[in-house]
N, C-alpha and C positions, 0 to 999 in steps of 0.2 A: 334781739340777737343781731340785727342788722347794724345797730349802732356800735356794737363791740367790734365788728369786723371792718368797719369804716376807718378811714385814716383819722388819727387823732394826734394831737400835739404830744410831745414827750411829757409824761405826767409823773415820772419817777425821778428820784435823785440821780440814778445812773443814766438817765437819758433814754431809756427804752419806752416804747409806746405800749399801750395795753394790748394791741393786736400782736406785737412781737412777743410779749410775755405769754399771751394765750397760745401762740404757735409753738413757742418753746415748751410750754407745759404739755401741749398735745403730743409733740414729738417725744418728749421724755416719757410720757405715759405709754405711748405705743412701744417704745424700746423696752421699757420695764415689763410690760405685759408680754411682749414677744419673747423676751429672755426667760420669763417665768414659764411660759407655755413650752418653750424648747427644753428647759430643764425637766419639767414634769413629763413631757413626752419621752425624753431619754430614760427617765427612771421607770416609767411604765413599760417602755420597749424592752429594757434590760430584764425587768421582772418577767415579762412574757417569754423572752428567749431562754432565761435560766431558771424558769419555774421548777422544772424537774430536779435540777441540781440543788436548788435551795431547799426543796422538800426533803430530798435525800440527805442533805447535810443536817437538817434539823431533826430528822427521825433516826439518825445513825446511832446505833448502839455498838460500842466496840466489843470485839470478841474477848471474853474474859481469858486471861492468860493463866494457865495452871503453872504453879511453881514446879520447876523441874526437880525430880527426885532421882538422885544418882544411887544406884545399887552397885557397890563395888565388891567383887569377890577376889580376894587375894589368895592365890594358891602357890605355895612354895614346894618345890620338889626337894626332898631331903636327900642329902648325899649318902650314898651307901658306904658303909665302913670299908676301908681299904684292907686288902689281904696281905700287903707287904709291910714290913716293919718301918716305923717312922725314922727319919734321919736324925742323927744325934744333934742335940741342941748345942749352940755355941756357948761357950763359957765366957765369963766376963774377962778372963785373962786373954782370950783370943782377940776380943774386940779392943782391948786396951793397947795391944801391940801395934 
């Protein structure tokens, strides 16, 4: 292990040393693991906060709606027969004039 961390001449085509590549890999791994743990913690935290609402949403059964039934009663009052005589009808000759 001591040999990897010691200074070494550039051994890659891009001019990076093994210790630089090792340090880059270590930092990249820590960033990846940290972001993964942050995402997992956020998911677990949100599940913990909203557990009751999640369970309620999954077990919700909508109230069945009954089809409305309309019962209409139509009542018409009949006119009582008049006791006075009816007015004389117009003839066609009156309207033609």
